[in-house]
N, C-alpha and C positions, 0 to 999 in steps of 0.2 A: 350378282350379289352386291349389296350396298355396304361400303365400309365408311366408318367415321373418319373425318380428316384428322382428328386428334382425340385423345382420351386421357383421363386422369384417374388414378386409383389411389385411395387413401384408406388407412386402417385407423379406427377410432374405438375408444371404449366409452360407453355411456356411463352416466352417474350411477346406474344400477349395476355396473360391472360387466356388461355385455360387450364383447369385442366384435366389431362389424367392419366389413369392407364396403366402401362406397365407390361407385364408378360414375363419372360424368363423361359424356361423349359430346364432341363438338358437332353442332348442327351444320348442315350443308351451307347455309347462307350466313353463318356466323364467322366473323373475322377473328383472327388469332388473338388479338388484344381483347376483344369482347369475351372470348372463351376463357382466357386467363383471368379476366376480371370476375367472371361467373364462378370460377374455381375458388378464387380468393374470397369472394362473398360467401360461398357455400361453407368454406372452412370457418370463417368468422361466425356465421350463423350457428353452425354446430357447436362451436366452443361457447357461445353465449347460452346455449341450451344445456351446457354441462358435459358435452362430449370432449374427450381429450385425445389428441394425436398420440400414436404409439410408435415406438421404434425398438430395436434390439440393442442390448449392450454388448460388450466384448465377449461374453460367454454365452450369448444367445438367449438370455433370460429377458422377458419383456419387462419394460418399465415405462412409466409415464414420461413423455417428452416435456421439455420446458414449455411453459405457457406461451411464450412469445413465438414459438415455432408454428408456422402456418402450413407446412407441407411435411407429412410423415415420411420417413424413409423406409425402405424395404429391409427385411431381416436378412442379413448375410450377403455375401458376394455371389456373383454368377457362378453357376455350375453347369456342366454340359453332359449330354448323352448322344449316342449315334441315333439318327432318325431311321425308323423302319417303316412308318406310315403316317399319313395325315388323314384325319377324318372329321367330318362335320359333327359336332356334338349337339348343337342347338341352332336352329335356324331363326326365322322371323326377322324382326327389325334390328335386333342386336345379335347377330350370329357369333358363335365361338367355335373354335376347332380344338381338337386334341391331337397331340403328337405323341406317338408311341415309339418305344425303343429303349435300349439299355435296361435299367431297373424298373421302367415304367411300361412294360409290354402289355399288361392287362388293362389298365385304365387310362394311361397316358397322362400328359400334362396339358392344361388349358393353354390355348394360344389364340389371341385376338387377330382378326383378319388383317389389321394394319401391319402386323409383324410379317405375315406371309406376303403381303403386297411389297413391303420393303425388300424382302429376300428375292422377289421376282418369281415366286412359285404359285401365287394365288390363281393366276390366269390358266394354269395347267391342271388345277384340281377339279375333280368331279365330286360334288357334294353328296352324290348318291352311293359312293363306295369308299372303301379304304384305298387310299392312293399311295402306291409304293414309289418312292423317289428314284429317279435315275441318277446314278452316281452316289458318292458318299456325302451325306449331309449331317450336320451337327446342330442340335438345338441347345441354346443357352437359356437357362432358367434361373429364377430367384426363388427363395424359400420364404415361408412365413411360419409363425408359431401357431400351432393349433390349440384347441381348448385344453389338451393334456400337457401343454408346455413343450411339445416335440416340434422340431423343425420339419416341415413337409413342403413339397413343391407348391409354389403359388401360381406362377405362369411363365410361359416361354417369352423371353424378351428379344430374342434374336435367333435367326436361323441362317446358317452359312453352308455353302457347298465347299467341301474339301477336295483339293486336287490330288 
């Protein structure tokens, strides 16, 4: 399975008021500096077209970020839950996984392959089944604000084995 060397996620609101998430993935032959330049250019182009970066304030209510900000921040601090399984949610050129456990046993929380690679578990996962981890694992995730103004899980940003 092919993972991107790097990726960037940003939340923006269009001039029409639609809140969207954008993801840019680093190409295999793209140098880190080239990728960062592409992300910066993408941010600038979106803003020229009326899109505004979004962040969360102290009470979790979304508000427009200052115009000079070029990189939106995630809503809220990391939270965690015990891992019960890893499963492939979507394959193809940009695969994503879900991690289930804790309060997320039914649908799970999205996890990009690079997170699983960094944790050292990707090589042990079978994309054709639910993978039950050996030992105690914890998934750390961040939240985002949905259309109803509620904080919901966004993605897993780190997975660790607990001893």
